[in-house]
C-alpha positions in Angstrom: 6.7 10.4 10.5 5.0 7.2 8.9 2.4 4.9 10.4 -0.5 4.8 12.7 -1.6 1.8 14.6 -4.6 0.9 12.8 -7.9 -1.4 13.5 -9.9 -3.1 10.9 -13.5 -3.3 12.5 -16.5 -5.1 11.7 -19.9 -3.4 11.3 -22.5 -4.3 13.9 -26.2 -3.5 14.0 -25.9 -0.5 16.4 -22.4 1.0 15.4 -19.9 1.5 12.6 -16.7 1.7 14.5 -13.6 2.9 12.9 -11.1 1.3 14.9 -8.0 3.4 13.5 -9.8 6.3 15.2 -9.8 4.6 18.4 -6.0 4.6 18.4 -5.6 8.0 17.0 -7.8 9.5 19.4 -5.7 7.6 22.4 -2.5 8.7 20.8 -3.6 12.5 20.3 -5.0 12.6 24.0 -1.6 11.2 25.4 0.2 13.7 23.0 -1.4 16.2 20.9 1.4 16.6 18.4 0.3 13.3 17.1 -2.6 15.3 15.3 0.2 17.0 13.0 2.1 13.5 12.7 -0.8 11.9 11.2 -1.0 14.9 8.7 2.5 15.2 8.0 2.2 11.4 7.2 -0.8 11.6 4.9 1.2 14.2 3.0 4.3 12.4 2.7 2.6 9.5 1.0 2.0 10.6 -2.6 5.8 11.7 -2.8 6.9 8.3 -1.5 4.8 6.6 -4.2 5.8 8.8 -7.1 9.6 8.5 -6.2 9.4 4.7 -6.1 7.6 4.3 -9.5 10.1 6.6 -11.0 12.9 4.5 -9.6 11.1 1.3 -11.1 10.8 3.1 -14.3 14.5 3.8 -14.4 15.3 0.3 -13.6 13.2 -1.2 -16.2 14.9 1.3 -18.8 18.2 -0.1 -17.7 17.4 -3.6 -17.9 17.8 -4.1 -14.1 15.8 -7.0 -12.5 15.0 -7.2 -8.6 14.8 -10.3 -6.8 11.7 -10.8 -4.6 12.3 -11.1 -1.1 10.5 -13.0 1.5 9.3 -11.9 4.8 9.6 -14.2 7.9 6.4 -14.5 9.9 5.7 -15.9 13.3 2.1 -16.3 14.7 1.4 -16.1 18.5 -2.0 -17.9 19.0 -3.6 -17.0 22.3 -6.9 -18.9 22.6 -9.2 -20.4 25.2 -9.6 -24.1 25.4 -12.9 -24.0 23.5 -11.6 -21.6 20.9 -8.6 -24.1 20.6 -11.0 -27.0 19.7 -13.2 -24.6 17.4 -10.0 -23.8 15.3 -9.4 -27.9 15.2 -6.5 -27.9 17.7 -3.1 -28.1 16.5 -3.7 -29.6 12.9 -6.4 -27.0 12.7 -4.5 -24.1 13.6 -1.5 -25.3 11.3 -3.9 -25.6 8.4 -5.5 -22.1 8.8 -1.9 -20.7 9.2 -0.9 -22.1 6.0 -3.7 -20.8 4.4 -3.2 -17.5 5.6 0.5 -17.2 4.3 -0.9 -18.3 0.9 -3.5 -15.8 1.0 -0.8 -13.0 1.7 1.3 -14.3 -1.2 -1.4 -14.4 -3.6 -2.9 -10.9 -2.7 0.5 -9.3 -2.5 1.7 -10.5 -5.7 -1.3 -10.1 -8.2 -2.1 -14.1 -8.1 -5.6 -14.0 -6.3 -8.1 -16.1 -8.2 -11.0 -13.7 -7.7 -9.3 -11.0 -9.4 -11.4 -12.4 -12.6 -14.1 -10.4 -10.8 -12.3 -7.0 -11.0 -14.3 -4.8 -13.5 -12.6 -3.6 -16.9 -12.2 0.0 -15.7 -10.3 -1.2 -12.4 -8.0 -3.5 -14.3 -5.3 -0.8 -14.9 -5.1 -0.3 -11.1 -4.6 -4.0 -10.1 -1.0 -3.8 -8.8 1.6 -6.2 -7.9 3.3 -5.3 -4.4 5.9 -7.7 -5.3 7.3 -9.3 -1.8 6.3 -12.7 -0.2 5.7 -13.8 3.1 6.8 -17.3 4.6 6.7 -19.0 8.1 9.6 -18.7 10.1 11.2 -21.9 10.8 14.2 -21.0 13.0 13.3 -18.9 16.2 15.4 -16.1 17.7 17.3 -19.0 19.7 18.2 -21.0 16.9 15.6 -23.7 17.5 13.3 -25.1 14.6 9.7 -23.8 14.9 6.7 -24.5 12.9 6.1 -20.9 12.6 3.5 -20.4 15.3 3.1 -20.9 19.0 0.2 -21.4 20.8 -1.0 -20.5 24.5 -4.2 -21.7 26.0 -5.6 -18.8 28.3 -8.1 -18.7 31.1 -11.8 -18.8 30.1 -12.1 -15.5 32.1 -11.7 -13.0 30.4 -11.2 -15.2 27.7 -8.9 -12.5 25.7 -7.4 -9.2 25.8 -8.4 -5.6 26.2 -6.9 -2.5 25.2 -7.8 -1.2 21.8 -6.4 2.1 22.1 -2.9 0.5 23.4 -3.1 -2.1 20.5 -3.6 -5.0 23.1 -0.3 -4.6 24.6 -1.0 -7.2 27.2 -1.2 -9.9 24.3 2.5 -9.0 23.3 4.1 -9.8 26.6 4.5 -13.0 28.6 4.3 -11.3 32.0 0.8 -10.3 31.2 -0.2 -13.6 29.7 0.6 -12.9 26.1 3.5 -13.8 24.0 6.7 -12.0 23.8 7.5 -10.6 20.2 10.3 -12.2 18.4 13.0 -9.8 17.2 10.9 -7.2 15.3 13.8 -6.2 13.1 13.9 -9.8 11.6 10.4 -11.3 12.0 6.8 -9.9 11.3 4.7 -10.6 14.3 1.3 -11.7 14.0 -0.8 -12.3 17.4 -4.0 -14.1 17.0 -6.5 -13.0 20.1 -9.9 -12.3 21.2 -10.4 -8.5 21.6 -12.9 -8.8 24.2 -13.5 -4.8 24.6 -14.4 -4.0 21.5 -17.4 -5.3 19.5 -16.9 -6.6 16.1 -13.0 -5.6 16.0 -11.1 -7.7 13.5 -7.6 -6.4 13.7 -5.3 -3.8 15.0 -1.8 -2.9 13.8 1.3 -1.0 15.1 3.1 0.2 12.1 7.2 0.4 12.7 7.1 4.3 12.7 4.8 4.5 15.7 7.4 2.8 17.8 9.9 5.3 17.0 8.3 7.6 19.4 7.9 7.3 23.2 4.3 5.9 22.8 5.0 2.5 21.7 7.6 0.1 22.7 9.5 -1.4 19.7 8.7 -4.9 20.8 5.1 -4.1 20.3 5.4 -3.7 16.5 3.4 -6.2 14.8 -0.5 -7.3 13.9 -3.2 -8.3 16.1 -6.0 -10.2 14.3 -9.3 -12.0 15.8 -8.5 -15.5 16.1 -11.7 -16.5 14.0 -10.3 -14.5 11.1 -7.3 -16.5 10.8 -6.7 -18.2 7.4 -9.2 -19.2 4.5 -12.0 -21.4 4.7 -11.5 -25.0 3.1 -14.7 -26.6 5.1 -18.2 -25.4 5.7 -17.5 -26.6 9.4 -14.9 -23.9 9.7 -15.6 -21.1 12.2 -15.3 -17.5 11.1 -17.0 -14.4 12.0 -20.1 -13.4 10.1 -19.8 -10.8 7.6 -22.0 -7.6 7.2 -23.9 -9.1 4.1 -26.1 -12.3 5.0 -24.1 -15.5 4.1 -20.9 -13.7 3.9 -18.1 -14.3 6.4 -14.6 -12.9 7.1 -13.2 -16.2 6.0 -10.8 -15.4 3.0 -7.8 -14.3 5.0 -8.4 -10.6 3.8 -8.2 -9.5 7.6 -4.6 -9.9 7.8 -4.1 -8.7 4.3 -5.9 -5.5 5.4 -3.7 -5.0 8.4 -0.3 -6.0 6.6 -1.4 -3.2 4.3 -1.2 -1.0 7.6 2.0 -2.7 8.9 3.7 -1.2 5.6 2.1 2.2 6.0 -0.8 2.6 3.9 -4.1 4.0 5.0 -7.7 3.2 5.0 -9.1 4.3 1.3 -11.6 7.0 2.8 -8.6 8.3 5.0 -10.2 8.3 8.3 -11.5 12.1 8.1 -15.0 11.8 9.3 -16.8 11.7 5.9 -15.0 14.8 4.2 -13.9 14.6 0.7 -10.3 15.9 -0.6 -11.4 19.2 -1.5 -12.6 20.0 1.6 -9.3 20.9 3.2 -7.3 20.1 4.8 -8.6 16.5 4.4 -6.8 14.4 1.8 -8.4 11.3 2.0 -5.8 8.2 2.0 -3.3 10.7 0.6 -2.8 8.5 -2.5 -4.0 9.7 -6.0 -5.2 6.4 -7.7 -7.8 5.7 -5.0 -10.8 7.6 -6.0 -12.2 10.0 -3.4 -14.4 8.5 -0.7 -16.4 9.8 2.1 -16.5 6.9 4.5 -15.7 3.3 4.8 -17.9 0.9 2.7 -19.1 -2.5 4.3 -21.0 -5.5 3.3 -20.7 -6.6 -0.4 -23.9 -5.2 -1.9 -24.9 -3.1 -3.6 -21.6 -2.1 -4.5 -20.5 -5.7 -5.3 -18.4 -6.4 -8.3 -21.4 -8.0 -10.0 -23.8 -5.1 -8.8 -21.8 -2.6 -10.4 -20.0 0.8 -9.7 -20.9 2.4 -6.4 -20.7 6.4 -6.1 -20.9 8.5 -2.8 -21.0 12.0 -1.6 -17.3 12.3 -3.1 -18.6 11.8 -6.5 -18.6 15.4 -7.5 -16.5 18.4 -6.7 -18.8 21.1 -7.8 -19.1 19.7 -11.3 -16.3 17.9 -11.6 -16.6 14.0 -11.6 -14.1 12.9 -9.3 -15.0 9.3 -9.0 -15.5 8.8 -12.9 -16.1 5.3 -13.9 -14.4 3.7 -11.3 -16.7 4.6 -8.1 -15.5 4.2 -4.6 -12.7 1.8 -4.0 -15.1 -0.7 -2.6 -12.9 -3.6 -3.8 -9.8 -2.4 -2.3 -7.9 -4.5 0.4 -8.0 -1.4 2.5 -11.6 -0.6 2.6 -14.0 -2.6 4.9 -15.9 -4.6 2.5 -16.5 -8.3 3.1 -13.7 -10.5 2.3 -15.4 -11.8 -0.8 -15.7 -8.3 -2.0 -12.0 -7.3 -1.8 -9.5 -7.9 -4.8 -6.7 -5.4 -5.1 -3.8 -3.0 -4.0 -3.4 0.2 -6.6 -0.3 1.0 -7.7 0.3 3.8 -5.5 -0.6 1.6 -2.6 2.1 -1.0 -3.8 4.5 1.8 -4.3 4.5 3.0 -0.6 4.7 -0.6 0.6 7.9 -1.4 -1.4 9.4 1.6 -0.5 9.1 0.4 3.1 11.0 -2.8 2.4 13.3 -2.5 0.0 16.4 -0.4 -0.7 15.4 3.3 -1.9 17.4 5.2 -4.7 20.5 6.9 -3.5 18.9 10.5 -3.3 16.4 8.9 -0.6 12.5 8.9 -0.5 10.5 11.5 1.4 9.3 10.2 4.7 11.6 7.4 5.1 13.4 6.6 8.3 17.3 6.8 8.6 19.3 7.7 5.8 16.7 7.4 3.2 18.7 4.4 1.5 16.6 1.6 3.2 13.0 1.4 3.9 12.0 1.4 7.4 11.2 -2.4 7.4 14.0 -3.2 5.1 15.7 -5.6 7.7 12.7 -8.0 7.5 13.7 -8.9 3.9 17.4 -9.7 5.0 17.2 -12.9 6.9 16.2 -15.6 4.4 17.9 -18.1 6.7 14.8 -17.9 9.1 12.7 -19.5 6.6 14.7 -22.6 6.9 14.4 -25.5 9.4 17.0 -25.2 12.0 19.1 -28.3 12.6 18.2 -27.8 16.3 14.9 -29.2 16.1 12.8 -31.7 18.0 12.7 -32.9 21.6 15.9 -31.1 22.8 13.9 -27.8 21.6 11.0 -28.7 23.7 12.8 -29.5 26.8 14.8 -26.4 26.7 11.7 -24.2 26.3 9.9 -26.2 29.2 12.2 -27.2 31.6 10.8 -30.7 31.7 12.2 -32.8 34.6 11.0 -36.4 35.5 12.5 -37.8 38.8 13.8 -39.9 40.4 14.8 -42.2 37.7 15.3 -45.2 38.1 12.1 -45.1 40.3 10.5 -47.6 42.7 7.0 -46.6 42.1 6.7 -42.6 42.5 7.7 -40.1 39.8 7.6 -36.5 40.1 7.1 -34.3 36.9 7.9 -30.7 36.8 8.1 -28.1 34.1 8.1 -24.4 33.2 4.2 -23.6 33.2 4.9 -19.8 32.1 5.7 -21.3 28.6 2.6 -23.5 27.9 0.2 -25.6 29.6 0.5 -29.3 29.9 -2.8 -30.9 28.4 -2.4 -34.6 29.9 0.4 -37.3 30.7 0.2 -40.7 29.3 2.4 -43.7 30.6 2.9 -46.5 27.9 4.5 -49.8 28.0 7.4 -50.9 25.6 4.6 -52.1 23.2 3.3 -48.5 22.8 0.2 -49.5 25.0 -1.2 -46.5 27.4 -1.1 -48.4 31.1 -1.8 -44.9 32.8 -3.2 -41.5 31.9 -3.7 -38.4 33.9 -5.5 -35.4 32.7 -3.7 -32.0 33.7 -5.8 -29.6 31.6 -6.8 -26.4 33.4 -5.2 -27.2 36.6 -2.6 -24.3 36.4 0.1 -26.8 38.3 3.6 -27.2 37.1 4.3 -30.3 39.3 2.8 -33.7 39.3 3.3 -36.7 41.4 2.3 -40.2 39.8 2.3 -43.5 41.7 3.4 -46.3 39.4 4.1 -48.8 42.4 1.4 -51.2 41.3 2.8 -51.7 37.9 5.5 -54.3 36.9 9.1 -53.7 37.1 10.7 -52.4 33.6 10.9 -49.7 31.3 8.1 -47.4 30.4 7.5 -44.3 28.5 6.2 -41.0 29.8 4.7 -38.9 27.5 3.8 -35.2 28.5 1.6 -33.8 25.8 1.8 -29.9 25.6 -0.3 -27.9 23.2 2.7 -27.4 20.7 4.1 -31.1 20.9 4.8 -33.9 23.1 8.0 -34.9 25.1 8.6 -38.6 25.8 11.0 -39.9 28.1 12.2 -43.5 29.3 11.9 -44.5 32.9 13.0 -47.4 34.8 10.8 -49.1 37.4 12.8 -51.2 39.7 
């Protein structure tokens, strides 16, 4: 059984939370058999990595090449109005999402510019995972989409609770969230404020978790804190403060880390309460090329790249130097180091993730679901058309989603505007003359209504434009006053 809902947590002054443990504890409390499932998962990872690497070697010897698949990603952004404005509104959110996709592609394809900071002794462990990510531009109904959807949520409580349940409420429209798009075709990412756990940066439900009764299939995906989305391009951009003075979680590495969990790799220290691999039955993260590590490493000093190698209590197994010249894997994406201190996935980590999304050898790989011919997330790579803009794009899409109606039309003065408020909030309504000049305006923000009456009887007869501005776009209709 592969996978664990995994949380990426920020260190605070009074606690070092391991978020993965929150979810593990909740799962085990609900069903004690999960304890063994987690151990079975850890025990399977090295076998998966070895089998995949053997396959790659065989294909290289045979002169075979493999195309690079791309996974469609949809972002569900759930923020308060103040958070929406902090992000820069629609334009700012779009920019941060674009930068986030770019970060994922660089980090997963050995193209991150900060790799120049990797010490010489770590260079052989700098791996290319070898698949890519793209914004979904066709939604499940065949309409065009920018690759994200936005909903403004109430100021109170201002976010979502339920770390142990992986923020299930954010994943369902009936509880104020966004429903997942088909998890067999899209990688779903929810951007939220996790109000119940201080310092929480992210939480992931890997696909294998949802194969049990514990999680519905439509909750597979990643949640990240809204203020970790994307990469900084301006000093004015707002990101969560890191654990080293002057550092922020502003390089997009929170989603890199959580995506590692999504494709079934663990924290480098193995969530084993400070034990070392030789202290049986503890096995760290189950992979041989991440050196043994006692606990998560925060901050960016004193074990930053420029600061040199860092050792901890797993340095020696008796007289055997287990960390050698590498030290702890502080610079690995699956640690808790500040964003600027993360630089790589290892070959074993890359092999496990590859095995989850690509076809396996005919003999099968240990730990894979189904027949062993396809990785558990193979379907995500089989829908390249979702990356293309649908021809069903524009006003018709917005109208279909929001059910906008303006009546009567023609009108003698009063017009009634109704829409589907469960989809998205209406921010304001503008009335424009045929020269494009605004002649009337109504602020609808925060009213919670899905019905408005506007009296235009004082205006001259003729044709006007009614522009209804929603968070994700505007719908403009012509009306006739007579």
